[in-house]
C-alpha positions as CSV (number, residue, x, y, z in Angstrom):
1,X,-98.9,-66.9,96.9
2,X,-98.5,-63.1,96.6
3,X,-100.9,-61.7,93.9
4,X,-98.2,-59.6,92.2
5,X,-98.7,-60.9,88.7
6,X,-101.9,-61.8,86.8
7,X,-101.1,-65.5,87.2
8,X,-101.0,-65.0,91.0
9,X,-104.3,-63.1,90.9
10,X,-106.1,-65.9,89.0
11,X,-104.7,-68.4,91.5
12,X,-105.8,-66.3,94.4
13,X,-109.3,-66.0,92.9
14,X,-109.6,-69.8,92.5
15,X,-108.3,-70.3,96.1
16,X,-110.9,-67.9,97.5
17,X,-113.8,-69.2,95.5
18,X,-113.0,-72.9,96.3
19,X,-112.8,-72.0,100.0
20,X,-116.2,-70.3,99.7
21,X,-118.1,-73.1,97.9
22,X,-117.4,-76.8,98.1
23,X,-119.2,-77.4,94.8
24,X,-116.2,-76.0,92.9
25,X,-113.8,-78.7,91.6
26,X,-110.7,-78.2,89.4
27,X,-110.1,-80.9,86.8
28,X,-107.3,-81.1,84.3
29,X,-103.8,-82.5,83.4
30,X,-100.9,-82.0,85.7
31,X,-102.9,-79.7,88.0
32,X,-101.7,-81.4,91.2
33,X,-98.8,-80.1,93.4
34,X,-95.9,-79.7,93.1
35,X,-96.3,-79.0,89.4
36,X,-99.5,-77.0,89.7
37,X,-100.3,-76.8,86.0
38,X,-98.2,-75.8,83.0
39,X,-98.5,-72.1,83.8
40,X,-98.8,-72.6,87.6
41,X,-102.3,-71.2,87.8
42,X,-103.4,-74.2,90.0
43,X,-100.3,-74.2,92.2
44,X,-101.2,-75.0,95.8
45,X,-104.9,-75.8,95.2
46,X,-104.5,-79.6,95.5
47,X,-102.6,-79.2,98.8
48,X,-105.4,-77.0,100.2
49,X,-108.3,-78.9,98.6
50,X,-107.0,-82.4,98.0
51,X,-110.4,-84.0,97.3
52,X,-111.4,-81.3,94.9
53,X,-108.5,-81.0,92.5
54,X,-108.6,-83.9,90.1
55,X,-105.8,-84.9,87.7
56,X,-106.7,-86.7,84.5
57,X,-105.1,-88.7,81.7
58,X,-104.1,-86.8,78.6
59,X,-107.6,-86.5,77.2
60,X,-109.4,-83.2,76.8
61,X,-112.5,-85.0,75.8
62,X,-112.4,-86.8,79.2
63,X,-111.8,-83.5,81.1
64,X,-114.7,-81.7,79.6
65,X,-117.0,-84.7,79.3
66,X,-116.5,-85.7,83.0
67,X,-116.9,-82.1,84.1
68,X,-120.2,-81.8,82.1
69,X,-121.5,-84.8,84.0
70,X,-120.4,-83.2,87.3
71,X,-122.2,-80.0,86.4
72,X,-125.4,-81.8,85.6
73,X,-125.2,-83.4,89.1
74,X,-125.0,-80.0,90.8
75,X,-121.3,-79.4,91.1
76,X,-119.4,-76.4,89.6
77,X,-116.3,-77.9,87.8
78,X,-113.5,-75.8,86.4
79,X,-111.6,-77.4,83.5
80,X,-108.1,-76.4,82.8
81,X,-107.1,-77.1,79.2
82,X,-103.3,-77.0,79.3
83,X,-103.0,-75.1,75.9
84,X,-105.9,-73.5,74.0
85,X,-104.8,-75.4,70.9
86,X,-106.1,-78.6,72.6
87,X,-109.7,-77.3,72.8
88,X,-110.3,-79.0,69.5
89,X,-110.1,-82.4,71.3
90,X,-113.1,-81.4,73.4
91,X,-115.1,-79.7,70.7
92,X,-117.8,-82.4,70.6
93,X,-118.3,-82.2,74.4
94,X,-118.6,-78.5,74.2
95,X,-120.7,-78.2,71.0
96,X,-123.0,-81.2,71.4
97,X,-123.2,-81.8,75.2
98,X,-122.4,-79.0,77.7
99,X,-124.1,-76.2,75.7
100,X,-127.0,-78.3,74.5
101,X,-128.5,-79.4,77.8
102,X,-129.7,-75.9,79.0
103,X,-131.0,-75.1,75.5
104,X,-132.9,-78.4,74.9
105,X,-134.7,-78.2,78.3
106,X,-135.7,-74.5,78.3
107,X,-132.9,-73.5,80.7
108,X,-134.3,-75.9,83.3
109,X,-131.3,-78.1,83.3
110,X,-128.3,-76.0,84.3
111,X,-124.8,-77.0,83.2
112,X,-122.4,-74.6,85.1
113,X,-119.1,-75.8,83.6
114,X,-116.2,-73.4,83.3
115,X,-113.4,-74.1,80.9
116,X,-110.3,-71.9,81.2
117,X,-107.3,-72.1,78.9
118,X,-104.2,-70.1,77.9
119,X,-104.2,-68.8,74.4
120,X,-101.9,-67.0,72.0
121,X,-98.3,-66.9,70.8
122,X,-95.1,-64.9,71.2
123,X,-93.4,-67.5,73.4
124,X,-91.8,-69.7,70.7
125,X,-94.0,-72.7,71.5
126,X,-94.6,-73.6,67.8
127,X,-97.5,-74.4,65.5
128,X,-99.7,-76.5,67.8
129,X,-99.1,-74.6,71.1
130,X,-99.3,-70.9,70.0
131,X,-102.6,-70.5,68.2
132,X,-105.6,-68.2,69.0
133,X,-108.6,-70.4,68.3
134,X,-111.4,-68.5,70.0
135,X,-113.0,-67.9,66.6
136,X,-114.1,-71.5,66.5
137,X,-116.0,-71.2,69.8
138,X,-117.6,-67.7,69.8
139,X,-120.3,-69.0,67.4
140,X,-121.5,-71.9,69.5
141,X,-125.0,-71.2,70.8
142,X,-125.3,-71.2,74.6
143,X,-121.5,-70.8,75.2
144,X,-120.3,-67.6,76.9
145,X,-116.8,-66.7,75.8
146,X,-114.8,-64.1,77.8
147,X,-111.2,-62.9,77.6
148,X,-109.3,-61.8,80.8
149,X,-107.3,-58.6,80.5
150,X,-105.2,-56.6,82.9
151,X,-107.7,-53.8,83.6
152,X,-110.3,-56.4,84.6
153,X,-110.8,-57.0,88.4
154,X,-109.9,-60.7,88.5
155,X,-112.0,-62.1,91.4
156,X,-115.4,-60.8,90.2
157,X,-114.5,-62.1,86.7
158,X,-114.1,-65.7,87.9
159,X,-116.9,-65.5,90.5
160,X,-119.3,-64.7,87.7
161,X,-118.3,-67.8,85.7
162,X,-117.8,-70.2,88.6
163,X,-120.7,-69.3,90.9
164,X,-123.1,-66.8,89.4
165,X,-123.8,-68.4,86.0
166,X,-125.8,-71.6,85.3
167,X,-124.5,-72.2,81.7
168,X,-121.1,-73.2,80.2
169,X,-118.4,-70.6,80.0
170,X,-115.1,-70.5,78.1
171,X,-112.4,-68.2,79.6
172,X,-109.5,-67.1,77.4
173,X,-106.3,-66.3,79.3
174,X,-103.5,-64.9,77.2
175,X,-100.1,-66.5,77.9
176,X,-98.2,-63.3,77.8
177,X,-100.6,-61.8,80.3
178,X,-99.7,-64.3,83.0
179,X,-96.4,-62.7,83.7
180,X,-97.7,-59.1,83.6
181,X,-98.7,-56.9,86.4
182,X,-102.5,-56.4,87.1
183,X,-104.0,-52.9,86.4
184,X,-107.4,-53.4,88.0
185,X,-106.4,-51.0,90.8
186,X,-106.2,-48.1,88.4
187,X,-109.2,-45.7,88.7
188,X,-109.2,-43.2,85.9
189,X,-105.9,-43.4,84.0
190,X,-103.1,-45.6,82.7
191,X,-99.8,-44.2,81.4
192,X,-101.0,-41.2,79.4
193,X,-104.4,-42.6,78.8
194,X,-107.7,-41.8,80.4
195,X,-109.5,-45.0,81.4
196,X,-113.1,-46.0,81.5
197,X,-114.6,-49.3,82.5
198,X,-117.9,-50.6,81.2
199,X,-119.8,-53.4,82.9
200,X,-119.7,-54.9,86.3
201,X,-118.2,-58.4,86.6
202,X,-116.8,-58.7,83.1
203,X,-115.7,-55.3,81.9
204,X,-114.6,-53.6,78.7
205,X,-111.7,-51.2,79.2
206,X,-111.9,-48.1,77.1
207,X,-108.8,-45.8,76.9
208,X,-108.2,-42.5,75.2
209,X,-105.3,-40.1,75.0
210,X,-107.6,-37.1,74.2
211,X,-110.2,-37.3,76.9
212,X,-112.6,-39.3,74.8
213,X,-113.0,-36.3,72.4
214,X,-111.7,-35.4,69.0
215,X,-110.9,-39.0,68.2
216,X,-110.3,-40.1,64.6
217,X,-110.9,-43.8,65.0
218,X,-111.8,-46.6,67.4
219,X,-109.5,-49.6,67.9
220,X,-111.2,-52.7,69.2
221,X,-109.1,-55.6,70.5
222,X,-108.7,-58.2,73.2
223,X,-106.2,-60.6,74.7
224,X,-102.6,-60.5,73.5
225,X,-103.1,-57.6,71.2
226,X,-104.1,-55.1,74.0
227,X,-100.7,-53.7,74.8
228,X,-99.8,-53.5,71.1
229,X,-102.9,-51.5,70.4
230,X,-102.1,-49.1,73.2
231,X,-98.6,-48.7,71.9
232,X,-99.9,-48.0,68.4
233,X,-102.4,-45.5,69.6
234,X,-99.7,-43.6,71.4
235,X,-97.3,-43.7,68.5
236,X,-100.1,-42.6,66.0
237,X,-100.8,-39.5,68.1
238,X,-97.2,-38.5,68.4
239,X,-96.0,-39.3,64.8
240,X,-99.1,-38.7,62.7
241,X,-101.6,-36.7,64.9
242,X,-104.1,-39.5,64.7
243,X,-106.2,-39.9,67.8
244,X,-107.7,-43.3,68.7
245,X,-109.7,-44.6,71.5
246,X,-108.9,-48.2,72.4
247,X,-111.5,-50.7,73.6
248,X,-110.2,-53.9,75.2
249,X,-113.0,-56.5,75.2
250,X,-113.8,-58.7,78.1
251,X,-116.9,-60.2,76.5
252,X,-116.4,-62.0,73.2
253,X,-119.7,-63.8,73.0
254,X,-122.1,-62.2,73.3
255,X,-120.5,-59.0,72.3
256,X,-121.1,-55.7,74.2
257,X,-122.6,-54.0,71.2
258,X,-124.0,-51.0,73.1
259,X,-120.5,-50.1,74.4
260,X,-118.9,-50.7,71.0
261,X,-121.5,-48.7,69.2
262,X,-121.2,-45.7,71.4
263,X,-117.5,-45.5,71.0
264,X,-117.5,-46.1,67.3
265,X,-120.3,-43.5,66.7
266,X,-117.9,-40.8,68.1
267,X,-115.3,-41.6,65.5
268,X,-117.0,-43.1,62.4
269,X,-113.9,-45.3,61.8
270,X,-113.4,-48.9,63.2
271,X,-110.3,-51.0,63.3
272,X,-110.5,-54.5,64.8
273,X,-107.2,-56.1,65.9
274,X,-106.9,-59.8,66.8
275,X,-104.1,-62.3,67.2
276,X,-105.9,-65.2,65.5
277,X,-105.9,-65.9,61.8
278,X,-107.8,-63.5,59.6
279,X,-110.3,-65.7,57.7
280,X,-113.7,-66.0,59.4
281,X,-112.3,-64.4,62.5
282,X,-113.6,-62.8,65.6
283,X,-113.0,-59.4,63.9
284,X,-115.2,-60.5,61.0
285,X,-118.1,-61.0,63.4
286,X,-117.5,-57.7,65.3
287,X,-117.6,-55.8,62.0
288,X,-120.7,-57.7,60.8
289,X,-122.6,-56.9,64.0
290,X,-121.5,-53.3,64.2
291,X,-121.9,-52.2,60.6
292,X,-125.7,-52.1,60.5
293,X,-125.7,-50.1,63.7
294,X,-123.1,-47.6,62.4
295,X,-124.1,-47.5,58.7
296,X,-125.1,-43.8,58.6
297,X,-122.1,-42.7,60.8
298,X,-119.3,-44.6,59.1
299,X,-116.6,-42.4,57.4
300,X,-114.8,-45.4,56.0
301,X,-115.3,-49.2,55.7
302,X,-114.3,-51.0,58.9
303,X,-110.8,-52.5,58.7
304,X,-109.1,-55.5,60.4
305,X,-105.6,-56.5,61.5
306,X,-105.0,-60.2,62.1
307,X,-102.5,-63.0,61.7
308,X,-101.9,-63.7,58.0
309,X,-99.7,-66.8,58.5
310,X,-101.6,-70.2,58.6
311,X,-98.8,-71.8,60.7
312,X,-96.7,-70.1,63.4
313,X,-93.0,-71.2,63.5
314,X,-91.1,-72.0,66.7
315,X,-88.5,-69.3,66.0
316,X,-89.6,-66.3,68.1
317,X,-88.1,-63.9,65.6
318,X,-90.2,-65.4,62.8
319,X,-93.2,-65.7,65.1
320,X,-93.1,-62.0,65.9
321,X,-92.7,-61.2,62.1
322,X,-95.9,-63.2,61.3
323,X,-98.1,-62.1,64.2
324,X,-99.7,-58.6,64.0
325,X,-97.3,-55.8,65.1
326,X,-97.5,-52.2,66.1
327,X,-96.4,-51.3,62.6
328,X,-99.3,-53.3,61.1
329,X,-101.8,-51.5,63.3
330,X,-100.3,-48.1,62.4
331,X,-100.4,-48.8,58.7
332,X,-104.1,-49.6,58.9
333,X,-104.8,-46.6,61.1
334,X,-103.3,-44.3,58.6
335,X,-105.1,-46.0,55.7
336,X,-108.5,-45.6,57.6
337,X,-108.0,-41.9,58.3
338,X,-106.9,-41.1,54.8
339,X,-109.6,-43.2,53.1
């Protein structure tokens, strides 16, 4: 499979890593060929590795529970949860089992389980297939949560989770990103933005239209809101002469606080944008952890943009109306600068 889109690069990374290490197994629903998973991430894997791609009944609890047992026996299982909305069905296995074993036994009992799942809306899939639920998982002790983005080199990202770590890991893959082109090959710039990467295997991408100088605010985002934040930053500079640097997170838990602090100290204004619902969100925690570090440098109270609707409709027109938009981001940017 040619790695021309993000979905192809994820597939290529899984192929390469499974060929390298026989401890890696893939387990999930409908992951066998010819179907190859709901979003085709596992396409071809069961043909190449027939003994190590395992299809399951429709039970996320079974997928994660069985994978936890496999990890405790020395294997390195990769769970595919067909839609991120279904993670709730495996919550007990994640909260009370996979993450507990290393913590209870002083990190002497590794549990290298990787859970990867598509998250987010804008595809008209309705109330139970379009949510962004990562906020329910970033607070679980012992669980590493990362979000893939287009500026992230894909193979090192998955290598770190599948082979280099000894604890449980949750990988968020935005649905819209699957069909987009990778941008990891870019060195110093994208469109009119200058680009910096922070970190090695899991990176934060930082972009600026003004050479990381004379910036008015810092936009922090991840996943499906990345492109919208870049569009908002460009429009804000053209229409309102507001300069923003944009940080696209790869790490959600733990947060890369040093990277965030350095960027926010330059501007003194912080706007966090997420696709999930607003109450008790990822943005809340980012603001809570950053504010003590920035207290003397803040020029305005940190602000947030998030989904205000408790339920997303099937209609894509209505879905786009309820999810955060470029206009919503621009409105908050202007409010922050004039506060």
